[in-house]
Z-matrix of the N, CA and C atoms (Angstrom, degrees):
N
C 1 1.440
C 2 1.532 1 110.91
N 3 1.327 2 115.13 1 -40.11
C 4 1.451 3 119.92 2 179.77
C 5 1.533 4 110.82 3 -64.26
N 6 1.321 5 116.45 4 -37.53
C 7 1.461 6 121.22 5 -178.08
C 8 1.526 7 110.01 6 -68.10
N 9 1.324 8 117.60 7 -39.57
C 10 1.467 9 121.21 8 179.22
C 11 1.525 10 109.77 9 -63.53
N 12 1.328 11 115.45 10 -40.19
C 13 1.467 12 119.72 11 179.29
C 14 1.535 13 110.56 12 -64.42
N 15 1.333 14 117.55 13 -42.72
C 16 1.463 15 121.47 14 178.53
C 17 1.531 16 111.17 15 -62.83
N 18 1.321 17 116.20 16 -40.59
C 19 1.468 18 120.23 17 178.71
C 20 1.520 19 109.82 18 -64.11
N 21 1.318 20 117.24 19 -42.46
C 22 1.464 21 121.36 20 179.19
C 23 1.526 22 110.75 21 -63.98
N 24 1.310 23 117.03 22 -42.03
C 25 1.470 24 120.88 23 179.07
C 26 1.531 25 110.06 24 -64.89
N 27 1.327 26 117.13 25 -42.00
C 28 1.465 27 120.83 26 178.28
C 29 1.528 28 111.18 27 -61.90
N 30 1.331 29 117.02 28 -40.92
C 31 1.467 30 120.48 29 179.09
C 32 1.529 31 110.77 30 -64.68
N 33 1.330 32 116.56 31 -41.24
C 34 1.466 33 119.98 32 177.99
C 35 1.534 34 111.46 33 -63.58
N 36 1.325 35 116.52 34 -41.45
C 37 1.466 36 120.19 35 178.11
C 38 1.522 37 110.78 36 -64.04
N 39 1.325 38 116.61 37 -39.98
C 40 1.470 39 120.12 38 177.50
C 41 1.527 40 110.88 39 -63.81
N 42 1.341 41 117.39 40 -40.89
C 43 1.458 42 120.72 41 177.26
C 44 1.527 43 110.98 42 -62.86
N 45 1.312 44 117.42 43 -40.75
C 46 1.467 45 121.06 44 178.29
C 47 1.521 46 110.77 45 -63.14
N 48 1.330 47 116.87 46 -42.10
C 49 1.475 48 120.38 47 177.89
C 50 1.517 49 110.92 48 -63.11
N 51 1.321 50 116.46 49 -42.99
C 52 1.466 51 120.44 50 179.77
C 53 1.527 52 110.21 51 -63.71
N 54 1.337 53 116.85 52 -43.51
C 55 1.464 54 120.29 53 178.72
C 56 1.521 55 110.56 54 -63.57
N 57 1.316 56 117.64 55 -41.72
C 58 1.455 57 121.28 56 179.59
C 59 1.528 58 110.59 57 -63.76
N 60 1.329 59 116.96 58 -43.72
C 61 1.463 60 120.53 59 177.58
C 62 1.524 61 110.75 60 -62.30
N 63 1.322 62 116.58 61 -40.71
C 64 1.463 63 120.64 62 179.37
C 65 1.525 64 110.61 63 -63.89
N 66 1.311 65 117.29 64 -43.60
C 67 1.464 66 121.16 65 179.40
C 68 1.524 67 110.16 66 -64.48
N 69 1.313 68 117.28 67 -43.50
C 70 1.461 69 120.53 68 179.46
C 71 1.524 70 110.67 69 -62.67
N 72 1.332 71 117.68 70 -46.26
C 73 1.464 72 120.64 71 177.99
C 74 1.527 73 111.26 72 -61.02
N 75 1.314 74 116.86 73 -41.21
C 76 1.459 75 120.66 74 178.65
C 77 1.528 76 110.73 75 -62.17
N 78 1.314 77 117.29 76 -43.77
C 79 1.463 78 120.99 77 177.84
C 80 1.528 79 111.65 78 -63.91
N 81 1.326 80 117.05 79 -38.55
C 82 1.468 81 120.32 80 177.71
C 83 1.525 82 110.18 81 -63.38
N 84 1.334 83 117.96 82 -46.11
C 85 1.463 84 120.68 83 -179.86
C 86 1.523 85 111.97 84 -65.74
N 87 1.316 86 117.12 85 -38.47
C 88 1.474 87 119.89 86 177.14
C 89 1.527 88 109.79 87 -64.70
N 90 1.326 89 117.30 88 -41.61
C 91 1.462 90 121.01 89 179.26
C 92 1.531 91 111.08 90 -63.08
N 93 1.312 92 116.74 91 -43.66
C 94 1.469 93 120.57 92 178.76
C 95 1.520 94 110.08 93 -63.44
N 96 1.314 95 117.27 94 -43.28
C 97 1.463 96 120.48 95 178.06
C 98 1.519 97 111.78 96 -62.14
N 99 1.324 98 116.70 97 -41.50
C 100 1.466 99 120.88 98 178.60
C 101 1.528 100 110.62 99 -63.43
N 102 1.333 101 117.24 100 -44.10
C 103 1.460 102 120.69 101 178.48
C 104 1.526 103 111.67 102 -62.33
N 105 1.328 104 116.67 103 -40.48
C 106 1.464 105 119.92 104 178.36
C 107 1.527 106 110.74 105 -64.32
N 108 1.320 107 117.14 106 -39.70
C 109 1.459 108 120.99 107 178.69
C 110 1.524 109 110.83 108 -64.57
N 111 1.327 110 116.92 109 -46.86
C 112 1.461 111 120.84 110 -179.41
C 113 1.525 112 110.51 111 -63.13
N 114 1.330 113 117.31 112 -42.77
C 115 1.465 114 120.80 113 179.46
C 116 1.519 115 111.08 114 -63.79
N 117 1.316 116 117.96 115 -40.06
C 118 1.464 117 119.98 116 -179.72
C 119 1.525 118 111.06 117 -68.41
N 120 1.330 119 118.07 118 -31.13
C 121 1.461 120 120.17 119 177.52
C 122 1.520 121 111.12 120 -69.26
N 123 1.323 122 117.19 121 -38.29
C 124 1.457 123 120.29 122 178.93
C 125 1.529 124 111.44 123 -76.06
N 126 1.303 125 118.34 124 -19.44
C 127 1.456 126 121.35 125 -178.87
C 128 1.524 127 112.44 126 -92.72
N 129 1.320 128 118.27 127 10.86
C 130 1.458 129 121.54 128 -179.13
C 131 1.536 130 110.44 129 -64.24
N 132 1.305 131 115.86 130 149.94
C 133 1.457 132 121.99 131 -179.36
C 134 1.523 133 108.93 132 -73.83
N 135 1.338 134 117.83 133 128.49
C 136 1.460 135 119.40 134 179.83
C 137 1.527 136 111.26 135 -69.31
N 138 1.325 137 116.40 136 146.43
C 139 1.460 138 121.08 137 179.78
C 140 1.528 139 111.79 138 -84.13
N 141 1.307 140 117.33 139 -21.05
C 142 1.464 141 121.85 140 179.42
C 143 1.516 142 109.58 141 -131.58
N 144 1.329 143 114.59 142 147.55
C 145 1.456 144 120.95 143 176.46
C 146 1.523 145 107.38 144 -122.11
N 147 1.312 146 117.06 145 122.43
C 148 1.454 147 121.38 146 175.98
C 149 1.518 148 108.95 147 -88.69
N 150 1.324 149 116.22 148 131.04
C 151 1.451 150 121.17 149 179.99
C 152 1.518 151 108.01 150 -139.44
N 153 1.310 152 117.02 151 136.95
C 154 1.451 153 121.10 152 -179.05
C 155 1.518 154 108.34 153 -119.42
N 156 1.324 155 116.02 154 137.99
C 157 1.454 156 120.35 155 178.75
C 158 1.516 157 110.38 156 -164.21
N 159 1.332 158 117.04 157 -171.27
C 160 1.461 159 122.66 158 178.58
C 161 1.515 160 108.85 159 -112.26
N 162 1.324 161 115.32 160 137.16
C 163 1.459 162 120.64 161 175.77
C 164 1.521 163 107.57 162 -102.81
N 165 1.330 164 115.60 163 117.11
C 166 1.463 165 121.59 164 -177.64
C 167 1.528 166 109.76 165 -118.09
N 168 1.329 167 115.93 166 150.55
C 169 1.466 168 119.46 167 174.17
C 170 1.524 169 109.08 168 -82.69
N 171 1.325 170 117.04 169 -176.25
C 172 1.466 171 120.62 170 -175.98
C 173 1.525 172 112.59 171 -66.04
N 174 1.338 173 117.66 172 -20.17
C 175 1.463 174 120.98 173 178.40
C 176 1.530 175 111.47 174 -87.75
N 177 1.320 176 117.90 175 -3.07
C 178 1.452 177 122.04 176 179.06
C 179 1.507 178 113.60 177 86.90
N 180 1.339 179 116.83 178 12.05
C 181 1.462 180 121.13 179 179.45
C 182 1.531 181 109.48 180 -95.28
N 183 1.340 182 116.84 181 147.33
C 184 1.475 183 119.31 182 179.27
C 185 1.528 184 111.48 183 -62.46
N 186 1.315 185 116.42 184 142.45
C 187 1.458 186 122.67 185 177.83
C 188 1.524 187 107.85 186 -84.32
N 189 1.335 188 117.08 187 144.86
C 190 1.468 189 121.05 188 -178.30
C 191 1.533 190 110.62 189 -62.87
N 192 1.349 191 114.37 190 158.65
C 193 1.459 192 120.22 191 -179.56
C 194 1.519 193 111.01 192 -60.84
N 195 1.307 194 115.90 193 152.50
C 196 1.449 195 121.94 194 177.50
C 197 1.519 196 110.29 195 147.42
N 198 1.304 197 115.54 196 176.30
C 199 1.464 198 120.70 197 179.47
C 200 1.515 199 109.64 198 -86.23
N 201 1.299 200 115.64 199 137.37
C 202 1.471 201 121.80 200 179.43
C 203 1.523 202 108.21 201 -133.26
N 204 1.299 203 116.77 202 145.72
C 205 1.460 204 121.93 203 172.08
C 206 1.520 205 108.24 204 -94.65
N 207 1.311 206 115.54 205 128.54
C 208 1.465 207 120.72 206 -179.48
C 209 1.522 208 107.82 207 -124.19
N 210 1.321 209 115.64 208 132.92
C 211 1.465 210 120.68 209 177.08
C 212 1.518 211 108.26 210 -115.20
N 213 1.311 212 115.49 211 122.54
C 214 1.463 213 120.41 212 177.11
C 215 1.517 214 109.09 213 -87.60
N 216 1.312 215 115.97 214 125.64
C 217 1.457 216 120.57 215 179.33
C 218 1.528 217 109.88 216 -86.41
N 219 1.310 218 116.36 217 -40.10
C 220 1.460 219 120.68 218 178.32
C 221 1.530 220 109.43 219 -138.01
N 222 1.299 221 115.96 220 140.99
C 223 1.456 222 121.76 221 173.36
C 224 1.525 223 106.97 222 -126.17
N 225 1.320 224 116.50 223 124.60
C 226 1.450 225 121.93 224 -178.53
C 227 1.524 226 109.31 225 -102.97
N 228 1.293 227 115.21 226 144.14
C 229 1.459 228 121.38 227 179.30
C 230 1.512 229 108.16 228 -126.19
N 231 1.313 230 116.04 229 122.96
C 232 1.469 231 120.10 230 176.26
C 233 1.509 232 109.03 231 -94.56
N 234 1.300 233 116.88 232 126.81
C 235 1.463 234 121.65 233 179.73
C 236 1.518 235 108.52 234 -107.75
N 237 1.321 236 115.24 235 124.52
C 238 1.473 237 121.07 236 178.81
C 239 1.519 238 107.38 237 -100.59
N 240 1.310 239 114.97 238 124.97
C 241 1.460 240 119.72 239 -179.68
C 242 1.504 241 110.13 240 -109.49
Protein backbone atom coordinates (compact mmCIF):
# COMPACT_ATOMS: atom_id res chain seq x y z
CA UNK A 1 0.00 0.00 0.00
CA UNK A 2 2.84 2.34 0.85
CA UNK A 3 4.50 1.67 -2.51
CA UNK A 4 1.31 2.47 -4.44
CA UNK A 5 1.03 5.76 -2.57
CA UNK A 6 4.66 6.65 -3.40
CA UNK A 7 4.09 5.84 -7.07
CA UNK A 8 0.98 8.02 -7.12
CA UNK A 9 2.83 10.90 -5.45
CA UNK A 10 5.71 10.57 -7.94
CA UNK A 11 3.26 10.66 -10.87
CA UNK A 12 1.60 13.79 -9.48
CA UNK A 13 4.98 15.49 -9.04
CA UNK A 14 5.92 14.58 -12.61
CA UNK A 15 2.63 16.05 -13.86
CA UNK A 16 3.30 19.26 -11.94
CA UNK A 17 6.79 19.51 -13.47
CA UNK A 18 5.39 18.94 -16.95
CA UNK A 19 2.69 21.58 -16.40
CA UNK A 20 5.26 24.04 -15.06
CA UNK A 21 7.55 23.45 -18.04
CA UNK A 22 4.60 23.89 -20.40
CA UNK A 23 3.60 27.17 -18.75
CA UNK A 24 7.17 28.46 -18.83
CA UNK A 25 7.57 27.55 -22.51
CA UNK A 26 4.24 29.19 -23.31
CA UNK A 27 5.30 32.38 -21.52
CA UNK A 28 8.63 32.38 -23.38
CA UNK A 29 6.89 32.04 -26.77
CA UNK A 30 4.37 34.75 -25.91
CA UNK A 31 7.20 37.05 -24.82
CA UNK A 32 9.12 36.43 -28.05
CA UNK A 33 6.00 37.07 -30.10
CA UNK A 34 5.32 40.30 -28.21
CA UNK A 35 8.90 41.49 -28.76
CA UNK A 36 8.67 40.71 -32.47
CA UNK A 37 5.41 42.65 -32.72
CA UNK A 38 6.82 45.68 -30.89
CA UNK A 39 10.00 45.64 -33.00
CA UNK A 40 8.03 45.45 -36.24
CA UNK A 41 5.90 48.42 -35.17
CA UNK A 42 8.98 50.54 -34.51
CA UNK A 43 10.54 49.43 -37.79
CA UNK A 44 7.64 50.73 -39.90
CA UNK A 45 8.51 52.87 -42.91
CA UNK A 46 8.00 56.57 -42.19
CA UNK A 47 5.45 58.38 -44.35
CA UNK A 48 7.40 61.66 -44.30
CA UNK A 49 11.08 62.48 -44.42
CA UNK A 50 12.30 65.75 -42.94
CA UNK A 51 15.31 67.21 -44.72
CA UNK A 52 17.01 70.54 -44.17
CA UNK A 53 19.22 72.32 -46.66
CA UNK A 54 19.87 75.59 -48.52
CA UNK A 55 18.08 76.63 -51.67
CA UNK A 56 20.40 78.60 -53.95
CA UNK A 57 19.87 80.14 -57.38
CA UNK A 58 22.20 79.48 -60.32
CA UNK A 59 24.56 82.23 -59.11
CA UNK A 60 24.92 80.53 -55.72
CA UNK A 61 22.93 83.17 -53.85
CA UNK A 62 20.20 82.23 -51.35
CA UNK A 63 16.65 82.33 -52.71
CA UNK A 64 14.18 84.61 -50.90
CA UNK A 65 11.75 83.14 -48.37
CA UNK A 66 8.54 81.61 -49.63
CA UNK A 67 6.98 78.35 -50.72
CA UNK A 68 8.69 76.43 -53.49
CA UNK A 69 7.82 73.20 -55.26
CA UNK A 70 10.74 70.80 -55.42
CA UNK A 71 10.81 67.58 -57.41
CA UNK A 72 13.39 64.97 -56.53
CA UNK A 73 14.59 63.04 -59.54
CA UNK A 74 16.75 60.60 -57.60
CA UNK A 75 17.04 59.76 -53.93
CA UNK A 76 20.03 57.71 -52.79
CA UNK A 77 20.10 55.62 -49.66
CA UNK A 78 23.33 54.50 -48.06
CA UNK A 79 23.04 51.26 -46.13
CA UNK A 80 25.61 50.57 -43.43
CA UNK A 81 26.09 46.92 -42.64
